[in-house]
VMD Tcl script that draws the C-alpha trace (Angstrom):
set ca {
  {-19.06 -18.01 6.24}
  {-17.76 -14.45 6.25}
  {-17.24 -12.16 9.22}
  {-17.28 -8.45 8.48}
  {-16.63 -5.31 10.49}
  {-16.23 -1.61 9.79}
  {-13.42 0.58 11.06}
  {-13.45 4.17 9.80}
  {-13.96 4.12 6.03}
  {-12.52 0.64 5.54}
  {-14.23 -2.70 5.54}
  {-12.58 -5.77 7.02}
  {-13.87 -9.14 5.98}
  {-12.40 -12.43 7.17}
  {-13.24 -16.00 6.33}
  {-13.24 -18.78 8.90}
  {-9.77 -19.95 7.75}
  {-8.34 -16.57 8.91}
  {-7.89 -15.19 5.40}
  {-8.54 -11.46 5.82}
  {-9.10 -8.88 3.11}
  {-8.76 -5.12 3.51}
  {-11.11 -3.05 1.37}
  {-10.89 0.72 1.38}
  {-12.85 3.34 -0.52}
  {-9.67 5.27 -1.27}
  {-5.93 4.59 -0.98}
  {-4.91 4.68 2.69}
  {-1.32 3.61 3.28}
  {-1.60 3.94 7.06}
  {-4.62 1.58 7.10}
  {-2.72 -0.92 4.93}
  {0.29 -0.92 7.27}
  {-1.93 -1.24 10.35}
  {-3.81 -4.12 8.70}
  {-0.55 -5.94 7.84}
  {0.83 -5.47 11.36}
  {-2.40 -6.76 12.90}
  {-2.21 -9.81 10.64}
  {1.45 -10.50 11.45}
  {0.80 -10.08 15.18}
  {-1.94 -12.72 14.94}
  {0.50 -15.36 13.62}
  {2.42 -17.78 15.78}
  {6.22 -17.83 15.69}
  {6.12 -21.09 13.71}
  {3.77 -19.58 11.13}
  {6.08 -16.57 10.73}
  {9.12 -18.79 10.18}
  {7.20 -20.95 7.70}
  {6.18 -17.82 5.78}
  {9.75 -16.51 5.80}
  {11.21 -19.81 4.56}
  {8.52 -20.14 1.87}
  {9.30 -16.63 0.59}
  {13.05 -17.36 0.64}
  {12.51 -20.46 -1.51}
  {10.25 -18.48 -3.84}
  {12.87 -15.75 -4.30}
  {15.62 -18.34 -4.91}
  {13.44 -20.05 -7.54}
  {12.76 -16.73 -9.26}
  {16.47 -15.86 -9.29}
  {17.32 -19.27 -10.75}
  {14.58 -19.03 -13.39}
  {15.86 -15.63 -14.51}
  {19.52 -16.70 -14.65}
  {20.76 -14.91 -11.54}
  {21.45 -17.76 -9.17}
  {23.89 -15.92 -6.93}
  {23.01 -12.82 -4.98}
  {24.93 -9.61 -5.55}
  {28.18 -9.27 -3.65}
  {30.22 -6.35 -2.43}
  {33.81 -6.80 -3.45}
  {36.48 -4.85 -1.63}
  {38.74 -3.05 -4.06}
  {42.26 -2.20 -3.07}
}
mol new
graphics top color blue
foreach p $ca { graphics top sphere $p radius 0.5 }
foreach p [lrange $ca 0 end-1] q [lrange $ca 1 end] { graphics top cylinder $p $q radius 0.2 }
display resetview
């Protein structure tokens, strides 16, 4: 089941499981940012933390896979 609505020249469609897709006729950065903020505002605090931790693990796995296990460091030179 898909819910759809129009706002300006963009089409918002969302499935029942809250997966939303932004479709625009042309590139509109402001609409993309507004869409992302609306999505993030709809999440609970727990969902935000889960997303953050999942992305952190994904980045760590990518760094490990590409041979850069440690993050860059700033070393004070004297």
